C-alpha positions in Angstrom: 34.8 54.3 -59.6 31.6 52.4 -59.6 28.5 54.2 -58.3 25.3 52.8 -57.2 22.1 54.5 -56.4 20.9 54.6 -52.8 18.0 52.2 -53.3 20.3 49.5 -54.6 23.2 49.7 -52.1 24.3 46.4 -50.4 22.9 47.9 -46.9 19.3 48.0 -48.4 19.9 44.6 -49.9 21.1 43.0 -46.7 18.4 44.9 -44.7 15.7 43.5 -46.9 17.2 39.9 -46.7 17.2 40.1 -42.9 13.6 41.4 -42.9 12.4 38.6 -45.3 14.1 36.1 -42.3 12.2 37.8 -39.7 9.0 36.8 -41.8 9.7 33.3 -41.7 10.0 33.0 -37.9 7.6 30.8 -36.0 6.0 31.5 -32.8 8.2 33.1 -30.1 8.2 34.2 -26.5 10.2 36.7 -24.8 12.1 35.4 -22.0 14.4 32.7 -20.6 13.5 29.2 -19.7 15.4 27.7 -16.8 15.3 24.6 -14.7 14.9 25.2 -11.1 15.8 22.2 -8.6 13.4 22.2 -5.5 14.3 20.8 -2.3 13.0 17.5 -1.6 11.5 16.9 -5.1 13.3 14.6 -7.7 12.1 16.2 -10.9 13.0 19.8 -11.7 10.4 22.6 -12.2 10.7 24.8 -15.2 10.2 28.7 -15.2 10.0 31.2 -18.0 11.6 34.5 -16.6 10.9 37.8 -18.5 10.7 41.5 -18.0 7.5 43.4 -18.0 6.9 47.0 -17.2 10.4 47.1 -15.8 9.8 44.4 -13.4 11.3 40.8 -13.6 8.4 38.2 -13.9 8.5 34.4 -13.6 6.0 31.9 -15.0 5.7 28.3 -14.1 6.0 26.2 -17.3 4.3 22.6 -17.1 6.8 19.7 -18.2 4.4 19.0 -20.9 5.3 22.3 -22.4 9.1 22.7 -21.8 10.2 21.5 -25.3 7.5 23.8 -26.9 8.4 26.8 -24.7 12.3 26.1 -25.5 11.7 26.3 -29.1 9.8 29.6 -28.6 12.5 31.1 -26.5 15.0 30.1 -29.3 12.9 31.8 -32.0 12.9 35.1 -30.1 16.5 35.2 -29.6 16.9 34.5 -33.5 14.5 37.4 -33.7 16.4 39.7 -31.6 19.6 39.0 -33.5 18.0 39.9 -36.8 16.5 43.0 -35.4 20.1 44.0 -34.4 21.2 43.2 -37.9 18.3 45.4 -39.5 19.3 48.1 -37.1 22.7 47.9 -38.1 22.0 48.0 -41.8 19.8 51.0 -41.1 22.5 52.9 -39.4 24.8 52.1 -42.2 22.2 53.5 -44.8 22.1 56.7 -42.7 25.8 57.1 -42.4 26.1 56.4 -46.2 23.8 58.9 -46.9 25.5 61.7 -44.8 28.8 60.5 -46.3 27.5 61.0 -49.8 25.7 64.3 -49.3 29.0 65.7 -47.8 31.0 64.5 -50.7 28.6 66.0 -53.2 28.7 69.5 -51.3 32.5 69.5 -51.4 32.4 68.6 -55.1 30.2 71.5 -55.7 32.2 73.8 -53.7 35.5 72.9 -55.6 33.7 73.2 -59.0 32.2 76.5 -57.9 35.8 78.0 -57.2 37.1 77.0 -60.6 
């Protein structure tokens, strides 16, 4: 069975790759950009909705900025995905560490009984 050191496990490599991807992200903004139809008005309005201190906040977004804010929101979604992936790899590192320690402990017990 091939053994690898903890520092070179696949979980560490994946986590580091995700962290590098986070570094390449551009400008982002937390929130959801949505189109709002106003009664009696032809062009829609745009608003960015986000949470702040546990409350939902909404900010008007001028039409000239809609494309740019859409990109910012898209970057934030990508950031959230990467954060979840890094978290998953960190949890896997913890689980692996615990499993390895338990296996080592069992092996020591077996060898001391002989």
